[in-house]
C-alpha positions in Angstrom: -89.6 -37.0 -35.2 -92.8 -38.9 -34.4 -96.1 -38.3 -36.3 -98.7 -40.4 -34.5 -102.5 -40.8 -34.2 -103.3 -38.1 -36.7 -106.5 -38.2 -38.9 -107.3 -36.4 -42.1 -110.9 -36.5 -43.2 -110.7 -34.1 -46.1 -107.2 -34.0 -47.6 -104.5 -36.5 -48.4 -101.6 -37.1 -46.0 -102.8 -37.6 -42.4 -99.3 -37.0 -41.1 -97.8 -34.8 -43.8 -99.0 -33.4 -47.1 -96.4 -31.7 -49.4 -97.0 -29.9 -52.7 -94.0 -28.9 -54.9 -94.3 -26.4 -57.7 -91.8 -24.4 -59.8 -88.1 -25.0 -60.3 -85.2 -26.1 -58.1 -87.3 -27.6 -55.4 -85.6 -29.6 -52.6 -87.7 -31.6 -50.1 -86.1 -33.9 -47.5 -87.9 -36.1 -45.0 -85.5 -38.0 -42.7 -85.3 -40.0 -39.5 -89.1 -39.8 -38.9 -91.7 -42.3 -37.8 -95.3 -42.3 -38.9 -97.5 -44.4 -36.7 -101.2 -45.1 -36.5 -102.3 -42.2 -38.8 -105.5 -42.5 -40.8 -106.5 -40.7 -44.0 -109.9 -40.8 -45.6 -108.1 -40.5 -48.9 -104.4 -41.2 -49.5 -101.5 -42.1 -47.1 -99.8 -40.9 -44.0 -97.4 -39.0 -46.2 -98.5 -37.5 -49.5 -95.9 -35.8 -51.7 -96.9 -34.2 -55.0 -94.9 -32.5 -57.8 -97.1 -30.2 -59.9 -95.3 -28.6 -62.8 -92.2 -28.9 -60.7 -88.5 -29.7 -61.0 -86.2 -30.8 -58.2 -85.5 -33.5 -55.8 -87.4 -35.4 -53.1 -85.6 -37.6 -50.5 -87.3 -39.8 -47.9 -84.6 -41.4 -45.8 -84.6 -43.7 -42.8 -88.3 -43.3 -42.1 -90.7 -45.9 -40.6 -94.3 -46.2 -41.6 -96.1 -48.4 -39.0 -99.8 -49.4 -38.8 -101.1 -46.4 -40.8 -104.3 -46.7 -42.8 -106.1 -45.0 -45.6 -109.4 -45.4 -47.5 -108.4 -44.7 -51.1 -104.8 -45.9 -51.2 -101.3 -46.1 -49.7 -101.4 -46.6 -46.0 -97.9 -45.3 -45.8 -96.5 -43.1 -48.6 -97.7 -41.6 -51.9 -95.4 -40.1 -54.6 -97.3 -38.3 -57.3 -96.3 -36.3 -60.4 -98.8 -34.3 -62.6 -99.0 -31.2 -64.8 -96.1 -30.7 -67.3 -93.4 -29.4 -67.4 -92.4 -31.7 -64.6 -89.1 -33.5 -63.8 -88.9 -34.7 -60.2 -86.2 -37.0 -58.9 -87.6 -39.1 -56.0 -85.3 -41.1 -53.7 -86.7 -43.4 -50.9 -84.0 -45.2 -49.0 -83.6 -47.3 -45.8 -87.3 -47.0 -45.0 -89.6 -49.5 -43.3 -93.2 -50.0 -44.2 -94.8 -52.3 -41.7 -98.5 -53.4 -41.3 -100.0 -50.5 -43.2 -103.3 -51.0 -44.9 -105.8 -49.5 -47.3 -109.3 -50.3 -48.4 -108.2 -49.8 -52.1 -104.7 -49.6 -53.7 -101.2 -50.0 -52.4 -101.0 -51.2 -48.8 -97.6 -49.5 -48.1 -96.9 -47.2 -51.1 -98.6 -45.7 -54.2 -96.6 -44.2 -57.1 -98.4 -42.1 -59.7 -96.4 -41.0 -62.7 -98.5 -38.9 -65.0 -95.5 -36.7 -66.0 -91.8 -37.4 -66.4 -90.0 -38.5 -63.2 -87.3 -40.7 -61.9 -87.6 -42.8 -58.8 -85.0 -44.7 -56.8 -86.2 -46.9 -54.0 -83.4 -48.8 -52.2 -82.8 -50.8 -49.1 -86.4 -50.6 -48.0 -88.5 -53.2 -46.2 -92.2 -53.8 -47.0 -93.7 -56.3 -44.5 -97.2 -57.2 -43.5 -99.0 -54.5 -45.5 -102.5 -55.1 -46.9 -104.6 -53.7 -49.7 -108.2 -54.7 -50.1 -108.2 -54.2 -54.0 -104.6 -54.4 -55.4 -100.9 -53.9 -54.6 -100.3 -55.4 -51.2 -97.0 -53.6 -50.8 -96.8 -51.2 -53.8 -99.2 -49.9 -56.4 -97.8 -48.2 -59.5 -100.2 -46.1 -61.6 -98.8 -45.0 -65.0 -99.7 -42.4 -67.5 -98.3 -41.4 -70.9 -95.0 -40.2 -69.5 -91.3 -41.2 -69.6 -90.4 -42.6 -66.2 -87.3 -44.3 -64.9 -87.7 -46.2 -61.7 -85.5 -48.6 -59.8 -86.2 -50.7 -56.7 -82.9 -52.0 -55.4 -82.1 -54.3 -52.4 -85.7 -54.2 -51.2 -87.7 -56.9 -49.3 -91.4 -57.4 -49.9 -92.5 -60.1 -47.5 -95.8 -61.1 -46.0 -98.0 -58.6 -47.8 -101.5 -59.3 -48.9 -103.9 -58.2 -51.7 -106.4 -60.0 -54.0 -104.6 -58.6 -57.1 -100.8 -58.2 -57.0 -100.1 -59.6 -53.5 -96.8 -57.6 -53.5 -96.9 -55.4 -56.6 -99.6 -54.2 -59.0 -99.4 -51.8 -61.9 -101.9 -50.4 -64.4 -103.0 -47.0 -65.8 -104.0 -44.3 -63.4 -107.3 -43.6 -65.2 -108.9 -44.5 -68.5 -108.8 -40.8 -69.5 -105.0 -41.1 -69.7 -105.0 -44.2 -71.9 -102.6 -47.1 -71.6 -99.5 -46.7 -69.6 -96.5 -45.4 -71.5 -94.2 -47.9 -73.1 -91.5 -45.3 -72.3 -91.9 -46.0 -68.6 -89.3 -48.4 -67.2 -89.4 -50.1 -63.7 -86.5 -52.2 -62.6 -86.4 -54.5 -59.6 -82.8 -55.4 -58.7 -81.6 -57.7 -55.9 -85.0 -57.8 -54.4 -86.7 -60.5 -52.3 -90.4 -60.9 -52.9 -91.6 -63.7 -50.6 -94.5 -65.1 -48.6 -97.0 -62.7 -49.9 -100.6 -63.8 -50.5 -103.5 -63.1 -52.9 -105.5 -64.8 -55.6 -104.4 -62.5 -58.5 -100.6 -63.1 -58.6 -97.7 -61.9 -56.6 -96.8 -59.4 -59.4 -99.7 -58.2 -61.5 -99.1 -56.0 -64.6 -101.7 -54.5 -67.0 -101.1 -51.9 -69.7 -97.8 -50.8 -68.1 -94.4 -49.9 -69.4 -91.5 -52.3 -69.1 -90.9 -54.2 -65.8 -87.5 -55.8 -65.4 -86.5 -58.2 -62.7 -82.7 -58.6 -62.2 -81.2 -60.9 -59.6 -84.5 -61.2 -57.8 -86.0 -64.0 -55.8 -89.8 -64.4 -56.1 -90.6 -67.3 -53.8 -93.0 -69.1 -51.5 -95.8 -66.7 -52.2 -99.4 -67.9 -51.9 -100.1 -66.6 -55.4 -99.0 -67.1 -58.9 -95.6 -65.6 -59.5 -96.0 -63.2 -62.5 -99.4 -62.4 -64.0 -99.5 -60.3 -67.1 -102.5 -58.6 -68.8 -102.7 -56.7 -72.0 -100.5 -55.0 -73.2 -97.6 -55.5 -70.8 -93.9 -55.9 -71.0 -91.6 -57.8 -68.6 -88.2 -59.3 -68.6 -86.2 -61.5 -66.1 -82.5 -62.2 -65.6 -80.7 -64.1 -62.9 -84.1 -64.5 -61.1 -85.7 -67.3 -59.2 -89.4 -68.0 -59.5 -90.4 -70.7 -57.0 -93.9 -70.6 -55.7 -95.0 -74.2 -54.9 -98.6 -74.9 -55.7 -98.9 -71.9 -57.9 -98.1 -71.1 -61.6 -95.0 -69.1 -62.1 -96.1 -67.2 -65.2 -99.7 -66.5 -66.2 -100.4 -64.6 -69.4 -104.0 -63.5 -69.5 -103.9 -62.4 -73.2 -101.7 -62.8 -76.2 -100.9 -59.1 -76.5 -97.9 -59.1 -74.1 -94.2 -59.2 -74.4 -91.9 -61.3 -72.2 -88.2 -61.7 -72.4 -85.6 -63.9 -70.6 -82.0 -62.6 -70.6 -80.8 -65.9 -69.1 -79.6 -67.2 -65.7 -83.2 -67.8 -64.4 -84.5 -70.8 -62.3 -88.2 -71.5 -62.8 -90.0 -74.0 -60.6 -92.5 -75.1 -63.3 -92.8 -75.3 -67.1 -95.1 -72.3 -67.5 -92.4 -70.4 -69.3 -91.6 -73.2 -71.7 -90.7 -71.8 -75.1 -89.8 -68.4 -73.7 -86.6 -69.3 -71.9 -83.0 -69.3 -73.1 -80.4 -72.1 -73.0 -79.0 -70.3 -69.9 -82.2 -70.9 -67.9 -83.4 -73.9 -66.0 -87.0 -75.0 -65.3 -88.7 -77.6 -63.1 -86.1 -77.4 -60.4 -86.0 -76.6 -56.7 -83.6 -73.8 -55.8 -82.8 -75.4 -52.4 -83.0 -72.4 -50.1 -81.6 -72.6 -46.6 -85.2 -72.5 -45.3 -86.9 -71.2 -42.3 -87.3 -67.8 -43.9 -83.7 -67.7 -45.1 -83.6 -67.4 -48.9 -79.9 -67.8 -49.3 -79.0 -70.8 -51.5 -77.5 -74.0 -50.1 -74.3 -75.3 -51.6 -76.1 -77.8 -53.8 -78.5 -75.3 -55.4 -78.7 -75.5 -59.2 -79.0 -71.7 -59.3 -75.3 -71.3 -58.3 -74.1 -71.9 -61.8 -76.8 -70.1 -63.7 -76.0 -66.4 -63.4 -75.3 -64.5 -66.6 -73.4 -61.2 -66.8 -75.5 -58.1 -66.7 -75.6 -56.1 -69.9 
């Protein structure tokens, strides 16, 4: 189904706005295209769970050249009002050339109440946010959240703060983001994004874990952390020539290496394990191909997953 050229001046969701309440909800959005929709607030598709339990699936959808003023040119997933336990799944979707004047060029995730999110096999390409989160903006509250991005590509996105990913508390009224919130990026490529404030920017978040990821050739520092944030890396490549791979803005942060990482500079000196290497080129195939050549020092680095 095609949703195109729609405009919302009052409500969120220029193409579709869904509110879930109560128990045993099931919402499925499949095989649809959202193109050139504009919202004066949030997103082409806006899905909210309010005191709700159930499942939401967005499968094989394309979000192309949508725009929004407040945030998320493409998709917003939002949970609020306890009790709430929503399981979101977004898979095999494409977010291309969406933009917003504020947060999350392609997607905004707001987790004010417990939720689980799985985003897998998705492409985020050429999206733009004027404030933060070129591809994805994650707003956290004081809630237990489990989220996994798997086998996703974030490429060619743009934002001044978090060229690809940005995360911080939804609102000062909710306090710092919950340390019970966990966001895992596994087997993801984050490349060729641009912005002055880091490729990944984290402030007052839960735990962000990068497993088997490649964060490379971005026109921004690799990982920027502000107080009090938590991050870990394992079997991950940080290679952003001309930029700093790790930038801590305060002392009140936690960073862990679980080994098998290849870091292009010495910005993580003292924080790495014996199973990591720094100051080396990973020797990608090149020309936009981020597979490793036969002589890459990363071939022998990988450590078993816990």
